[in-house]
C-alpha positions as CSV (number, residue, x, y, z in Angstrom):
1,X,-18.2,4.2,-20.4
2,X,-18.1,4.7,-16.9
3,X,-19.5,2.8,-14.4
4,X,-19.7,2.7,-10.7
5,X,-16.5,1.0,-8.7
6,X,-15.8,-2.4,-9.1
7,X,-15.7,-5.2,-6.5
8,X,-12.7,-6.3,-4.9
9,X,-11.3,-9.4,-5.8
10,X,-9.8,-10.1,-2.1
11,X,-11.3,-9.5,1.1
12,X,-8.2,-7.7,3.3
13,X,-7.6,-7.5,7.0
14,X,-8.0,-11.2,8.0
15,X,-6.5,-12.3,10.9
16,X,-5.4,-15.7,10.0
17,X,-2.7,-16.4,7.6
18,X,-3.3,-16.1,3.9
19,X,-1.2,-17.0,0.8
20,X,-2.0,-16.0,-2.6
21,X,0.6,-16.7,-5.3
22,X,-0.3,-14.9,-8.3
23,X,0.6,-16.3,-11.6
24,X,0.5,-14.0,-14.4
25,X,0.1,-16.2,-17.3
26,X,-2.4,-15.1,-19.8
27,X,-5.8,-14.1,-18.2
28,X,-8.7,-13.6,-20.3
29,X,-6.8,-11.0,-22.3
30,X,-3.4,-10.6,-23.8
31,X,-0.8,-10.7,-20.1
32,X,2.7,-9.8,-19.4
33,X,4.6,-13.6,-19.0
34,X,5.3,-12.4,-15.4
35,X,5.1,-13.1,-11.6
36,X,3.5,-11.5,-8.6
37,X,3.2,-12.9,-5.0
38,X,1.0,-11.7,-2.4
39,X,1.2,-13.5,1.0
40,X,0.1,-12.5,4.3
41,X,0.4,-13.7,8.0
42,X,-1.7,-12.5,11.5
43,X,-1.3,-8.4,11.0
44,X,1.2,-8.4,8.5
45,X,1.3,-8.8,4.9
46,X,3.5,-8.9,1.7
47,X,3.3,-8.1,-2.0
48,X,6.0,-8.0,-4.2
49,X,6.0,-7.1,-8.0
50,X,7.3,-8.5,-11.3
51,X,10.6,-6.4,-10.7
52,X,10.9,-8.4,-7.6
53,X,10.5,-5.0,-5.6
54,X,8.8,-6.0,-2.2
55,X,6.8,-4.1,0.5
56,X,5.9,-5.7,3.6
57,X,3.1,-3.9,5.8
58,X,2.1,-4.2,9.2
59,X,-0.8,-2.9,11.3
60,X,-2.0,-2.7,14.7
61,X,-3.6,-6.0,16.1
62,X,-6.5,-6.9,14.2
63,X,-8.8,-8.2,17.2
64,X,-7.9,-5.4,19.8
65,X,-9.7,-2.0,20.3
66,X,-6.4,0.1,19.5
67,X,-5.7,3.1,17.5
68,X,-4.6,2.3,13.5
69,X,-1.5,2.4,12.5
70,X,0.7,0.9,10.0
71,X,4.4,0.4,8.5
72,X,5.3,0.3,5.4
73,X,8.8,-1.4,4.4
74,X,10.1,-1.6,0.7
75,X,13.1,-3.2,-0.9
76,X,14.1,-3.5,-4.7
77,X,15.7,-7.3,-5.4
78,X,19.7,-7.5,-6.4
79,X,22.7,-7.0,-4.2
80,X,23.1,-4.4,-1.0
81,X,19.6,-3.1,-1.5
82,X,18.6,-1.0,1.9
83,X,14.8,-1.1,3.3
84,X,13.5,1.9,3.2
85,X,10.1,2.4,6.0
86,X,7.7,4.6,6.4
87,X,4.8,5.2,9.4
88,X,1.0,6.0,8.4
89,X,-1.1,7.5,11.5
90,X,-4.5,5.8,11.0
91,X,-7.0,9.3,9.9
92,X,-10.3,7.8,10.2
93,X,-11.2,7.5,13.6
94,X,-8.6,9.8,15.2
95,X,-10.0,12.2,17.2
96,X,-9.6,16.2,16.4
97,X,-7.0,17.0,19.2
98,X,-4.7,14.4,18.4
99,X,-4.8,15.3,14.5
100,X,-4.1,19.2,15.5
101,X,-1.5,17.9,17.8
102,X,0.3,15.6,15.0
103,X,0.0,18.7,12.5
104,X,1.6,21.5,14.4
105,X,3.9,19.5,16.5
106,X,5.4,17.5,13.9
107,X,7.2,15.1,15.6
108,X,6.7,10.7,16.3
109,X,8.9,8.7,18.2
110,X,9.4,5.2,18.1
111,X,9.5,3.2,21.2
112,X,10.3,-0.3,21.8
113,X,10.0,-1.7,24.9
114,X,9.4,1.4,26.7
115,X,12.8,3.2,25.4
116,X,12.7,5.6,22.6
117,X,14.9,4.5,20.2
118,X,14.3,7.9,17.6
119,X,11.8,10.3,16.5
120,X,10.6,11.2,12.5
121,X,9.3,14.3,11.4
122,X,5.3,14.1,10.4
123,X,4.5,15.0,7.2
124,X,1.3,16.8,7.9
125,X,-0.7,16.1,4.5
126,X,0.3,12.1,4.9
127,X,-0.2,12.2,8.7
128,X,3.5,10.1,8.8
129,X,6.6,10.0,8.4
130,X,9.9,8.6,6.7
131,X,11.9,6.3,9.1
132,X,15.9,7.0,9.7
133,X,18.3,4.1,9.1
134,X,18.6,4.0,12.9
135,X,14.9,3.6,13.2
136,X,14.7,1.2,10.7
137,X,17.4,-1.2,12.3
138,X,15.5,-1.1,15.5
139,X,12.3,-1.8,14.3
140,X,13.6,-4.6,12.0
141,X,15.2,-6.3,15.1
142,X,12.4,-6.2,17.5
143,X,9.5,-7.5,14.5
144,X,12.2,-10.6,14.7
145,X,11.1,-11.4,18.1
146,X,8.1,-10.9,21.0
147,X,7.9,-6.8,21.6
148,X,5.9,-4.1,22.7
149,X,6.5,-1.4,19.5
150,X,4.8,1.9,19.9
151,X,4.8,5.2,18.3
152,X,4.2,8.1,20.2
153,X,3.6,11.0,19.9
154,X,3.1,13.1,23.8
155,X,0.1,11.4,25.7
156,X,-0.7,9.5,22.3
157,X,0.0,6.4,21.3
158,X,-0.1,3.6,18.7
159,X,0.9,-0.1,18.7
160,X,2.5,-1.7,15.8
161,X,1.4,-5.6,15.9
162,X,4.3,-7.6,15.8
163,X,2.3,-10.8,14.9
164,X,3.1,-12.3,11.7
165,X,6.1,-9.9,10.8
166,X,8.9,-12.7,10.9
167,X,6.9,-14.9,8.7
168,X,6.2,-11.9,6.1
169,X,10.1,-10.9,6.4
170,X,11.4,-14.4,5.5
171,X,8.9,-14.5,2.8
172,X,10.8,-11.2,1.5
173,X,14.0,-12.8,1.7
174,X,12.7,-15.9,0.0
175,X,11.4,-13.9,-3.2
176,X,14.3,-11.9,-3.6
177,X,16.7,-14.6,-3.3
178,X,18.8,-13.5,0.3
179,X,18.1,-16.0,2.6
180,X,21.5,-16.9,4.2
181,X,23.1,-13.7,3.0
182,X,24.7,-10.9,5.1
183,X,21.7,-8.4,3.8
184,X,18.7,-10.9,4.6
185,X,15.9,-10.1,7.2
186,X,15.6,-12.9,9.2
187,X,17.9,-16.2,8.1
188,X,21.4,-14.2,7.6
189,X,24.3,-16.7,6.5
190,X,27.9,-16.3,4.9
191,X,26.4,-16.6,0.9
192,X,27.8,-14.2,-1.0
193,X,25.7,-10.7,-1.5
194,X,26.1,-10.8,-5.2
195,X,24.5,-14.4,-5.0
196,X,21.0,-12.6,-4.3
197,X,18.5,-12.5,-7.2
198,X,18.3,-9.3,-9.4
199,X,16.1,-6.8,-10.4
200,X,14.3,-7.7,-13.2
201,X,13.3,-4.2,-16.0
202,X,9.5,-3.5,-15.9
203,X,8.1,-4.9,-19.2
204,X,7.2,-2.1,-22.1
205,X,3.9,-1.6,-23.7
206,X,3.7,0.5,-26.5
207,X,-0.3,2.3,-26.4
208,X,-1.8,2.3,-29.6
209,X,-4.1,5.0,-30.1
210,X,-7.6,4.7,-30.4
211,X,-10.6,7.0,-31.3
212,X,-13.7,6.2,-29.1
213,X,-15.9,9.3,-31.0
214,X,-17.4,7.8,-33.5
215,X,-19.7,4.6,-32.2
216,X,-20.1,1.3,-34.3
217,X,-23.1,0.0,-35.2
218,X,-23.4,-4.2,-35.8
219,X,-25.9,-5.4,-37.8
220,X,-29.3,-6.4,-36.0
221,X,-29.3,-10.0,-37.2
222,X,-26.0,-10.7,-35.4
223,X,-27.1,-9.5,-31.9
224,X,-28.4,-12.7,-30.8
225,X,-25.6,-14.8,-31.5
226,X,-22.6,-12.1,-30.4
227,X,-24.6,-11.6,-26.7
228,X,-24.3,-15.3,-26.6
229,X,-20.7,-15.6,-27.6
230,X,-19.7,-12.9,-24.9
231,X,-21.6,-14.4,-22.3
232,X,-19.9,-17.8,-23.1
233,X,-16.6,-15.9,-22.8
234,X,-17.8,-15.1,-18.7
235,X,-16.6,-18.2,-16.2
236,X,-19.8,-17.4,-14.3
237,X,-22.9,-16.1,-16.4
238,X,-24.5,-14.4,-13.4
239,X,-21.8,-12.2,-13.5
240,X,-22.8,-10.0,-16.6
241,X,-26.9,-9.5,-16.7
242,X,-26.7,-6.7,-19.2
243,X,-25.5,-9.5,-21.3
244,X,-29.3,-10.6,-21.6
245,X,-31.4,-9.0,-24.6
246,X,-32.7,-5.8,-23.9
247,X,-36.5,-7.1,-24.2
248,X,-35.1,-9.2,-21.4
249,X,-33.6,-6.6,-19.0
250,X,-30.2,-6.2,-20.8
251,X,-28.2,-3.7,-21.7
252,X,-27.5,-2.0,-25.0
253,X,-23.9,-3.0,-26.2
254,X,-21.5,0.1,-26.8
255,X,-18.8,-0.8,-29.6
256,X,-15.9,1.1,-30.5
257,X,-12.8,0.6,-33.4
258,X,-10.0,-0.4,-32.0
259,X,-8.1,-1.1,-35.5
260,X,-8.9,-2.2,-39.0
261,X,-10.1,-5.3,-37.8
262,X,-10.6,-5.4,-34.2
263,X,-14.0,-3.7,-31.9
264,X,-14.0,-2.9,-28.4
265,X,-17.2,-4.2,-27.1
266,X,-18.6,-2.7,-23.3
267,X,-22.1,-3.6,-21.5
268,X,-22.6,-2.9,-18.1
269,X,-22.5,-6.6,-15.8
270,X,-23.5,-6.1,-12.6
271,X,-24.4,-4.0,-9.2
272,X,-23.4,-4.8,-5.8
273,X,-24.3,-2.8,-2.5
274,X,-21.3,-0.1,-2.7
275,X,-19.6,-1.3,-5.9
276,X,-20.6,-2.5,-9.8
277,X,-18.6,-3.9,-13.2
278,X,-18.6,-3.6,-17.1
279,X,-17.6,-6.0,-19.0
280,X,-14.9,-5.1,-21.9
281,X,-14.3,-7.8,-25.4
282,X,-12.2,-7.6,-27.8
283,X,-14.2,-8.7,-31.0
284,X,-13.4,-8.9,-34.7
285,X,-15.1,-6.1,-36.6
286,X,-17.3,-8.8,-38.6
287,X,-18.3,-12.2,-38.1
288,X,-17.2,-14.7,-36.7
289,X,-16.7,-12.2,-33.8
290,X,-14.5,-14.9,-31.7
291,X,-14.9,-12.3,-28.1
292,X,-11.7,-12.3,-26.1
293,X,-12.8,-10.8,-22.5
294,X,-10.9,-8.0,-20.8
295,X,-12.8,-8.0,-17.8
296,X,-16.4,-8.0,-16.3
297,X,-15.4,-5.7,-13.5
298,X,-14.2,-2.3,-15.4
299,X,-15.3,0.6,-13.8
300,X,-13.8,3.3,-16.7
301,X,-13.2,2.7,-20.3
302,X,-11.6,5.2,-23.1
303,X,-10.3,3.1,-25.7
304,X,-7.1,3.0,-25.0
305,X,-6.9,1.8,-21.2
306,X,-9.1,-0.2,-19.2
307,X,-9.3,0.3,-15.8
308,X,-11.2,-1.8,-12.8
309,X,-11.4,-0.2,-9.1
310,X,-12.6,-2.3,-6.4
311,X,-13.6,-0.9,-3.1
312,X,-13.0,-3.4,-0.2
313,X,-15.6,-2.0,2.1
314,X,-18.1,0.5,2.3
315,X,-16.1,3.0,4.2
316,X,-13.6,2.9,1.3
317,X,-10.5,2.8,3.2
318,X,-8.8,-0.1,1.0
319,X,-8.8,-0.6,-2.8
320,X,-7.7,-2.2,-5.6
321,X,-6.9,-1.6,-9.2
322,X,-6.4,-3.2,-12.6
323,X,-5.4,-1.7,-15.6
324,X,-5.1,-3.3,-19.1
325,X,-3.4,-1.3,-21.8
326,X,-4.1,-1.3,-25.8
327,X,-1.1,-1.8,-27.5
328,X,-2.7,-2.0,-31.0
329,X,-3.4,-6.2,-30.9
330,X,-4.2,-6.8,-27.8
331,X,-5.1,-5.7,-24.3
332,X,-1.9,-6.0,-22.1
333,X,-2.8,-6.6,-18.2
334,X,-0.4,-3.3,-17.0
335,X,-1.1,-2.5,-13.8
336,X,-2.4,-4.5,-10.5
337,X,-2.0,-3.1,-7.0
338,X,-4.1,-2.8,-4.0
339,X,-3.8,-0.4,-1.1
340,X,-3.5,-3.0,1.6
341,X,-5.9,-4.1,4.4
342,X,-8.8,-2.4,5.2
343,X,-7.8,-1.2,8.8
344,X,-8.9,2.1,9.2
345,X,-6.2,4.0,8.0
346,X,-7.5,6.7,5.4
347,X,-9.9,7.2,2.8
348,X,-9.2,5.7,-0.4
349,X,-6.3,3.6,1.3
350,X,-3.0,4.3,2.6
351,X,-0.4,2.3,0.5
352,X,0.2,1.4,-3.0
353,X,1.1,-2.2,-3.4
354,X,1.6,-3.2,-6.9
355,X,1.6,-6.8,-8.0
356,X,1.9,-6.1,-11.8
357,X,3.8,-3.2,-12.9
358,X,5.0,-2.2,-16.5
359,X,6.2,1.0,-18.7
360,X,3.5,2.3,-20.5
361,X,4.6,4.5,-23.9
362,X,2.3,6.2,-26.4
363,X,2.8,4.9,-30.1
364,X,5.1,7.8,-31.8
365,X,2.7,10.1,-34.1
366,X,4.9,9.4,-36.9
367,X,4.9,5.6,-36.6
368,X,1.4,5.5,-36.8
369,X,-0.4,3.7,-39.2
């Protein structure tokens, strides 16, 4: 079952402070006992995943008519971990002359308050560059105070906003337990570096095989009660119009076997201007069906994995992606990620900013039931 891409759960690009704490307690389906965090302030945002790796992203000023540019600062948890940086030039509104100049000359300079502090080699495929340690030090210092930060190539300039950067970097230090240590980005101190929080290993999920080639036909007499039970598991009934009876405009139920005792049911749920989503449930293979909702916004389902890819707006410059993996007992939420704010950087989004990650392994053939 495959449908059009689903809706984005959060609107990006707001020019105000937003804090979203994602507590990964059990959701509709079985969930990993992990924490993720998203924090936004002005032109900067922070996304930390369940291993405590944090990624801070800054953009051009939101309410100004400036060229699109973004910086990604990534830092793993644990003592003495360095910061890695990348810069990305926006592609969607870039004129052809600037594009051709960038990919042919392949040099991008960092200029802070009118002074060049270094240059980076542009990757013509990505239209961005890795930052050297010297450039990173200068950039991090500039972000802690009012600065004019520009990326320059010949006659072309892209200004990076510093609005919100200090708050985001401080939040990164807080999540990783670095405040008051020499390695803190904002509030340095004399606490021992060994006191910072350690990195966490991603949980391991063993994916169980599912054969979706054979569909399951449930007793016709059970359909009314089953649809009612499926609808009761959805918080807002309007989120799944496909669960109405076919005579009332509903959609057919697709049913596949997951295991000796469990089935998966899917049905188209909703359609918006440029997105849509389907519902996926796990049920018993006979009454009482006792449905467990995985999501009502699925965009792809192959039995082993439920995926939900959500476009943030029509031009497709920002997406969110969630995945649930069948482990033989339940669908486990093994991935939740966003490409960042809708800032006109690239079709499909510019960055990969996960909140939930897991190591998904396939069950060995010898251990199959």
